C-alpha positions in Angstrom: -7.7 -47.6 2.9 -7.1 -49.6 5.9 -6.7 -46.8 8.1 -10.5 -45.3 6.8 -11.9 -48.9 7.4 -10.6 -48.7 10.9 -12.0 -45.3 11.6 -15.3 -46.2 10.2 -15.4 -49.3 12.6 -14.5 -47.5 15.5 -16.7 -44.3 15.1 -19.5 -47.4 14.8 -18.3 -49.5 17.7 -18.1 -52.4 16.0 -14.3 -53.1 17.2 -15.5 -53.4 21.1 -13.3 -56.4 22.1 -10.6 -54.0 23.9 -12.1 -50.4 24.9 -8.4 -49.1 25.6 -6.6 -49.8 22.7 -9.9 -48.5 20.7 -9.6 -45.1 22.5 -5.9 -44.5 22.3 -6.2 -45.7 18.3 -8.9 -43.0 18.4 -6.9 -40.3 19.6 -4.3 -41.3 17.4 -6.4 -40.8 14.5 -7.8 -37.6 15.5 -4.7 -36.0 16.1 -3.6 -37.3 12.6 -6.5 -35.8 11.0 -5.9 -32.5 12.7 -2.3 -31.8 12.5 -3.3 -32.8 8.5 -5.9 -30.2 8.3 -3.7 -27.4 10.0 -1.0 -28.5 7.5 -3.3 -27.9 4.8 -5.0 -24.8 5.9 -0.8 -23.6 6.3 -0.4 -24.5 2.8 -3.4 -22.8 1.7 -2.3 -19.7 3.4 1.0 -19.9 2.0 -0.1 -20.3 -1.4 -3.2 -17.7 -1.4 -0.6 -14.9 -0.2 2.4 -15.6 -2.4 3.0 -12.8 -5.1 3.1 -14.2 -9.0 5.1 -10.7 -10.1 8.6 -10.8 -10.3 8.8 -7.0 -8.6 6.9 -4.8 -6.6 5.1 -1.6 -8.1 7.3 1.4 -6.8 5.5 3.7 -4.4 6.5 7.0 -6.4 5.3 5.2 -9.6 1.8 5.0 -7.9 2.4 8.5 -6.7 2.8 10.1 -10.0 0.2 8.5 -11.4 -2.3 9.7 -9.3 -0.8 13.2 -9.1 -3.3 16.5 -9.8 -1.0 19.1 -11.2 -1.5 22.1 -9.4 -2.3 25.6 -11.5 0.2 28.3 -10.8 -2.4 30.4 -9.2 -2.8 27.7 -6.3 0.9 27.4 -6.2 1.1 31.1 -5.7 -1.5 31.3 -3.2 -0.1 28.2 -1.0 3.6 28.9 -1.2 4.1 32.5 -0.6 1.4 32.8 1.7 3.5 30.4 4.0 6.0 33.0 5.1 4.4 36.2 4.4 1.3 38.1 2.5 1.4 37.3 -1.1 1.8 40.1 -3.3 -0.7 41.0 -6.0 0.6 39.9 -9.4 0.1 43.5 -11.1 2.7 44.9 -8.2 5.2 44.2 -10.3 6.4 44.2 -13.6 7.7 40.7 -15.8 11.6 41.8 -15.2 10.8 42.1 -11.6 8.8 39.2 -11.2 11.6 36.7 -13.2 14.4 38.3 -9.9 11.7 37.7 -7.5 10.9 34.2 -8.7 14.7 32.9 -8.6 15.1 34.3 -5.1 12.0 32.9 -3.8 12.8 29.7 -5.7 16.0 29.6 -3.5 14.1 30.6 -0.2 10.8 28.5 -0.4 12.9 25.4 -1.9 10.8 24.9 -4.8 11.3 22.8 -7.8 11.8 24.5 -11.2 8.3 23.2 -12.2 6.7 24.8 -9.3 8.5 28.0 -9.8 7.8 28.4 -13.8 3.8 28.0 -12.9 3.8 30.6 -10.3 6.4 33.1 -12.6 3.9 32.2 -15.6 0.8 32.9 -13.7 2.2 36.4 -12.0 3.3 37.1 -15.4 0.1 36.9 -17.1 -1.2 39.9 -14.9 0.9 42.5 -16.5 
């Protein structure tokens, strides 16, 4: 409370007995106020940026949640045309497509799910 009264009297000019002392006191008070404000702002930034969660959400969880599943026809068009002209689904019978699918799964580095969709699409044309 005394500091507040001292500050008020300095700003209003009531303490004029020693101008040099008043100037030094004002500089000190201004430094204290500036440091206090900087600490306050730093504290607010730290608190506002802190997380209340115990753990972070894994990126793979988010990717799986928003992943759009491609159909067998889309996978066939994209995957087979990367390396060669994709044959027509009617070019081979179901047994041939099964054998080709096993071979191309290894060659094209496809997952079981992807090759199953592609094989189902190709067999549906027969």
